[in-house]
One Martini backbone bead per residue (centre of mass of N, CA, C, O) as a GRO file, in nm:
protein
  260
    1MET     BB    1   0.099   0.034   0.019
    2SER     BB    2   0.118   0.401  -0.035
    3TYR     BB    3  -0.019   0.426   0.258
    4VAL     BB    4  -0.142   0.451   0.593
    5TYR     BB    5  -0.390   0.657   0.535
    6GLN     BB    6  -0.745   0.688   0.488
    7VAL     BB    7  -0.925   0.989   0.477
    8GLU     BB    8  -1.279   1.016   0.588
    9GLY     BB    9  -1.326   1.273   0.736
   10SER     BB   10  -1.315   1.127   1.071
   11ILE     BB   11  -1.182   0.876   0.916
   12ALA     BB   12  -0.913   0.638   0.967
   13HIS     BB   13  -0.770   0.413   0.739
   14ALA     BB   14  -0.587   0.154   0.815
   15GLN     BB   15  -0.305   0.002   0.705
   16PRO     BB   16  -0.086  -0.259   0.714
   17CYS     BB   17   0.169  -0.047   0.729
   18SER     BB   18   0.098   0.032   1.047
   19ALA     BB   19   0.255  -0.180   1.173
   20GLY     BB   20   0.420  -0.336   1.420
   21PRO     BB   21   0.653  -0.559   1.589
   22TRP     BB   22   0.436  -0.731   1.774
   23ASP     BB   23   0.181  -0.708   1.556
   24PRO     BB   24   0.002  -0.715   1.254
   25GLY     BB   25  -0.278  -0.596   1.409
   26LEU     BB   26  -0.084  -0.361   1.516
   27GLN     BB   27   0.015  -0.051   1.574
   28HIS     BB   28   0.236   0.182   1.542
   29GLY     BB   29   0.291   0.468   1.725
   30GLY     BB   30   0.381   0.653   1.481
   31ALA     BB   31   0.115   0.664   1.329
   32PRO     BB   32  -0.085   0.815   1.527
   33ALA     BB   33   0.105   1.051   1.583
   34SER     BB   34   0.103   1.161   1.288
   35LEU     BB   35  -0.203   1.189   1.264
   36ILE     BB   36  -0.241   1.398   1.491
   37ALA     BB   37  -0.054   1.611   1.378
   38TRP     BB   38  -0.220   1.657   1.124
   39ALA     BB   39  -0.488   1.740   1.264
   40VAL     BB   40  -0.381   1.990   1.436
   41GLU     BB   41  -0.272   2.160   1.195
   42ARG     BB   42  -0.585   2.201   1.084
   43MET     BB   43  -0.658   2.374   1.309
   44PRO     BB   44  -0.802   2.647   1.400
   45VAL     BB   45  -0.691   2.990   1.470
   46ARG     BB   46  -0.673   3.315   1.594
   47GLU     BB   47  -0.362   3.279   1.590
   48PRO     BB   48  -0.053   3.237   1.527
   49MET     BB   49   0.072   2.897   1.562
   50GLN     BB   50   0.247   2.647   1.769
   51VAL     BB   51   0.374   2.347   1.840
   52VAL     BB   52   0.508   2.241   2.181
   53ARG     BB   53   0.306   1.991   2.260
   54MET     BB   54   0.287   1.619   2.274
   55THR     BB   55   0.057   1.388   2.433
   56PHE     BB   56   0.054   1.027   2.435
   57ASP     BB   57  -0.199   0.794   2.522
   58LEU     BB   58  -0.180   0.439   2.527
   59LEU     BB   59  -0.455   0.264   2.625
   60ARG     BB   60  -0.439   0.057   2.378
   61PRO     BB   61  -0.435  -0.140   2.141
   62ILE     BB   62  -0.394  -0.062   1.792
   63PRO     BB   63  -0.569  -0.127   1.534
   64VAL     BB   64  -0.589  -0.237   1.201
   65ALA     BB   65  -0.817   0.017   1.164
   66PRO     BB   66  -1.063   0.212   1.201
   67LEU     BB   67  -1.049   0.567   1.297
   68ALA     BB   68  -1.169   0.800   1.510
   69ILE     BB   69  -1.166   1.160   1.509
   70LYS     BB   70  -1.138   1.355   1.811
   71ILE     BB   71  -1.187   1.715   1.877
   72ASP     BB   72  -1.107   1.923   2.161
   73VAL     BB   73  -1.145   2.244   2.287
   74GLN     BB   74  -1.007   2.371   2.595
   75ARG     BB   75  -0.835   2.623   2.474
   76GLU     BB   76  -0.895   2.975   2.365
   77GLY     BB   77  -0.637   3.198   2.284
   78ARG     BB   78  -0.384   3.429   2.220
   79LYS     BB   79  -0.139   3.223   2.334
   80ILE     BB   80  -0.328   2.960   2.354
   81GLN     BB   81  -0.384   2.607   2.266
   82VAL     BB   82  -0.605   2.338   2.367
   83LEU     BB   83  -0.600   1.986   2.288
   84ASN     BB   84  -0.819   1.707   2.247
   85VAL     BB   85  -0.731   1.376   2.133
   86THR     BB   86  -0.921   1.105   1.981
   87LEU     BB   87  -0.890   0.753   1.922
   88LEU     BB   88  -1.139   0.538   1.773
   89HIS     BB   89  -1.270   0.196   1.810
   90GLU     BB   90  -1.583   0.132   1.818
   91GLY     BB   91  -1.597   0.367   2.060
   92VAL     BB   92  -1.300   0.309   2.156
   93ALA     BB   93  -1.036   0.423   2.323
   94CYS     BB   94  -0.680   0.427   2.228
   95VAL     BB   95  -0.616   0.744   2.203
   96ARG     BB   96  -0.474   1.015   2.398
   97ALA     BB   97  -0.437   1.370   2.342
   98THR     BB   98  -0.222   1.650   2.420
   99VAL     BB   99  -0.225   1.986   2.284
  100LEU     BB  100   0.015   2.255   2.255
  101LYS     BB  101  -0.029   2.590   2.169
  102MET     BB  102   0.166   2.876   2.052
  103ARG     BB  103   0.238   3.173   1.992
  104GLN     BB  104   0.362   3.369   1.742
  105ALA     BB  105   0.685   3.548   1.745
  106GLU     BB  106   0.879   3.831   1.676
  107LEU     BB  107   1.218   3.808   1.778
  108GLU     BB  108   1.499   3.984   1.923
  109LEU     BB  109   1.767   3.811   1.979
  110PRO     BB  110   2.038   3.733   2.103
  111GLU     BB  111   2.324   3.612   1.951
  112HIS     BB  112   2.365   3.362   2.163
  113VAL     BB  113   2.079   3.264   2.064
  114ILE     BB  114   2.085   2.928   1.967
  115ASP     BB  115   2.100   2.644   1.835
  116GLU     BB  116   2.188   2.343   1.908
  117GLN     BB  117   2.443   2.175   1.793
  118ILE     BB  118   2.533   1.916   1.573
  119LEU     BB  119   2.812   1.681   1.596
  120LEU     BB  120   2.701   1.490   1.422
  121PRO     BB  121   2.645   1.342   1.153
  122GLY     BB  122   2.483   1.339   0.879
  123PRO     BB  123   2.287   1.149   0.670
  124GLU     BB  124   2.506   1.131   0.435
  125GLN     BB  125   2.717   0.983   0.657
  126GLY     BB  126   2.547   0.752   0.715
  127ARG     BB  127   2.437   0.437   0.799
  128GLU     BB  128   2.257   0.203   0.682
  129SER     BB  129   1.945   0.097   0.830
  130LYS     BB  130   1.768  -0.188   0.961
  131ILE     BB  131   1.440  -0.336   1.017
  132ARG     BB  132   1.432  -0.692   1.151
  133PHE     BB  133   1.172  -0.834   1.329
  134SER     BB  134   0.972  -0.889   1.079
  135SER     BB  135   0.801  -1.019   0.788
  136TYR     BB  136   0.596  -0.814   0.785
  137GLU     BB  137   0.444  -0.536   0.724
  138GLN     BB  138   0.563  -0.207   0.819
  139PHE     BB  139   0.605   0.109   0.919
  140ALA     BB  140   0.926   0.100   0.898
  141SER     BB  141   0.932   0.050   0.577
  142GLY     BB  142   0.874   0.384   0.541
  143VAL     BB  143   1.182   0.409   0.650
  144THR     BB  144   1.481   0.587   0.657
  145LEU     BB  145   1.805   0.489   0.786
  146ARG     BB  146   2.077   0.671   0.964
  147SER     BB  147   2.370   0.591   1.118
  148VAL     BB  148   2.591   0.772   1.377
  149ARG     BB  149   2.515   0.588   1.639
  150GLY     BB  150   2.515   0.292   1.642
  151GLU     BB  151   2.226   0.054   1.623
  152PHE     BB  152   1.966  -0.097   1.513
  153GLY     BB  153   1.928  -0.368   1.752
  154LYS     BB  154   2.141  -0.258   1.935
  155LEU     BB  155   2.283  -0.215   2.229
  156GLY     BB  156   2.215   0.101   2.327
  157PRO     BB  157   2.285   0.388   2.239
  158GLY     BB  158   2.142   0.612   1.978
  159ALA     BB  159   2.191   0.761   1.637
  160LEU     BB  160   1.929   0.858   1.406
  161TRP     BB  161   1.818   0.907   1.087
  162PHE     BB  162   1.492   1.015   0.961
  163HIS     BB  163   1.293   0.905   0.662
  164ALA     BB  164   0.990   0.952   0.531
  165HIS     BB  165   0.847   0.786   0.221
  166ARG     BB  166   0.564   0.728   0.321
  167PRO     BB  167   0.263   0.818   0.321
  168ILE     BB  168   0.034   0.887   0.566
  169ILE     BB  169  -0.160   1.058   0.386
  170ALA     BB  170  -0.358   1.048   0.138
  171GLY     BB  171  -0.254   1.320  -0.065
  172GLU     BB  172  -0.030   1.402   0.155
  173ALA     BB  173   0.203   1.570   0.303
  174ILE     BB  174   0.483   1.557   0.502
  175THR     BB  175   0.543   1.703   0.788
  176PRO     BB  176   0.770   1.789   1.022
  177LEU     BB  177   0.585   1.722   1.262
  178MET     BB  178   0.518   1.434   1.174
  179ARG     BB  179   0.812   1.337   1.178
  180ALA     BB  180   0.863   1.388   1.480
  181ALA     BB  181   0.639   1.208   1.597
  182MET     BB  182   0.729   0.933   1.469
  183THR     BB  183   1.026   0.933   1.565
  184GLY     BB  184   0.982   0.936   1.878
  185ASP     BB  185   0.867   0.627   1.881
  186PHE     BB  186   1.182   0.502   1.847
  187CYS     BB  187   1.344   0.509   2.111
  188ASN     BB  188   1.333   0.205   2.214
  189GLY     BB  189   1.478   0.087   1.955
  190VAL     BB  190   1.745   0.261   1.942
  191SER     BB  191   1.803   0.215   2.291
  192ALA     BB  192   1.824  -0.066   2.369
  193VAL     BB  193   1.895  -0.298   2.669
  194LEU     BB  194   1.718  -0.532   2.550
  195ASP     BB  195   1.632  -0.829   2.424
  196PHE     BB  196   1.390  -0.883   2.187
  197ALA     BB  197   1.374  -1.205   2.221
  198GLU     BB  198   1.321  -1.174   2.561
  199TRP     BB  199   1.182  -0.883   2.537
  200THR     BB  200   0.955  -0.627   2.637
  201PHE     BB  201   0.923  -0.246   2.550
  202ILE     BB  202   0.651  -0.092   2.572
  203ASN     BB  203   0.485   0.196   2.513
  204ALA     BB  204   0.239   0.408   2.693
  205ASP     BB  205   0.388   0.666   2.576
  206LEU     BB  206   0.422   1.017   2.441
  207THR     BB  207   0.655   1.298   2.436
  208ILE     BB  208   0.657   1.615   2.266
  209SER     BB  209   0.906   1.876   2.268
  210LEU     BB  210   0.920   2.228   2.150
  211ALA     BB  211   1.108   2.516   2.067
  212ARG     BB  212   1.063   2.444   1.762
  213GLN     BB  213   1.017   2.400   1.439
  214PRO     BB  214   1.069   2.181   1.220
  215VAL     BB  215   1.291   2.086   0.945
  216GLY     BB  216   1.254   1.905   0.686
  217GLU     BB  217   1.314   1.536   0.619
  218TRP     BB  218   1.518   1.510   0.860
  219ILE     BB  219   1.543   1.316   1.171
  220LEU     BB  220   1.693   1.323   1.480
  221LEU     BB  221   1.772   1.039   1.703
  222ASP     BB  222   1.898   1.088   2.039
  223ALA     BB  223   1.924   0.790   2.231
  224GLN     BB  224   1.795   0.649   2.549
  225THR     BB  225   1.793   0.402   2.825
  226TRP     BB  226   1.600   0.333   3.120
  227ILE     BB  227   1.598   0.082   3.390
  228GLY     BB  228   1.404  -0.056   3.615
  229GLU     BB  229   1.333  -0.304   3.881
  230ARG     BB  230   0.979  -0.282   3.835
  231GLY     BB  231   0.888  -0.267   3.508
  232ALA     BB  232   1.026   0.009   3.431
  233GLY     BB  233   1.082   0.283   3.186
  234LEU     BB  234   1.307   0.491   2.980
  235ALA     BB  235   1.275   0.674   2.672
  236PHE     BB  236   1.508   0.912   2.521
  237ALA     BB  237   1.539   1.233   2.328
  238LYS     BB  238   1.694   1.411   2.086
  239LEU     BB  239   1.586   1.652   1.847
  240GLY     BB  240   1.676   1.689   1.496
  241ASP     BB  241   1.816   1.895   1.231
  242GLU     BB  242   1.970   2.102   1.000
  243ARG     BB  243   1.995   2.329   1.243
  244GLY     BB  244   1.934   2.135   1.497
  245TYR     BB  245   1.813   2.134   1.797
  246PHE     BB  246   1.437   2.126   1.896
  247GLY     BB  247   1.390   1.860   2.089
  248ARG     BB  248   1.187   1.615   2.277
  249ALA     BB  249   1.167   1.267   2.383
  250ILE     BB  250   0.928   1.050   2.572
  251GLN     BB  251   0.906   0.723   2.733
  252SER     BB  252   0.700   0.478   2.877
  253LEU     BB  253   0.788   0.156   3.001
  254VAL     BB  254   0.698  -0.188   2.954
  255ILE     BB  255   0.841  -0.455   3.132
  256GLU     BB  256   0.891  -0.783   2.971
  257ARG     BB  257   0.903  -1.115   2.964
  258ARG     BB  258   0.901  -1.359   2.758
  259ALA     BB  259   0.746  -1.628   2.673
  260LYS     BB  260   0.846  -1.984   2.659
   0.00000   0.00000   0.00000
């Protein structure tokens, strides 16, 4: 399939390529994250605004099936807009997101205030990396990865550039915000510290915070994972683009040993 979702009105029809690595019938978290980013960018605002935070609570496994998109405006002001977004399957909420938009302003900042520069190589110098966890078609197959530190599937911190090449929404361009949202959900895979064959470390949420809007088609995920001793963990990353670092992503992980 040449796209992840076909959107008709308020219904997003998920295609098989939305699947994650855990089950061919369940979506990768990056798919609904990018869908919600697309939806909130289309919401009207009273003043020019930018998204500065997106928090996604993954309430239950998200089926590869039609999802209803429901958006409620919680706050509409001159300086901020707060949105609650819910994705529902057959009336049951699968994902709830809170999105904060902040007014855009033209500021004359001091010369020393600039984006933190990325010292790692750019995507053109990176090593091509593949995600080979399952044989069926996955969301990750629509993404080109270039590794500049570590490697996807190898244990330890990693830094990879991501470029989505499969359209998320049929007939729509992928925006930089959508790219940042979907890339953030790969934190746990890029920086795993547990063997995928023996453990699962599924994220229960994802938060993306942005100091500025991303630019370009390549997003850097500079990630690491911390594991607690009682079944929880954190995967987190700095997000960057051709200008420098622009944001952070963090996931709460559910740690379980696979059944033998």
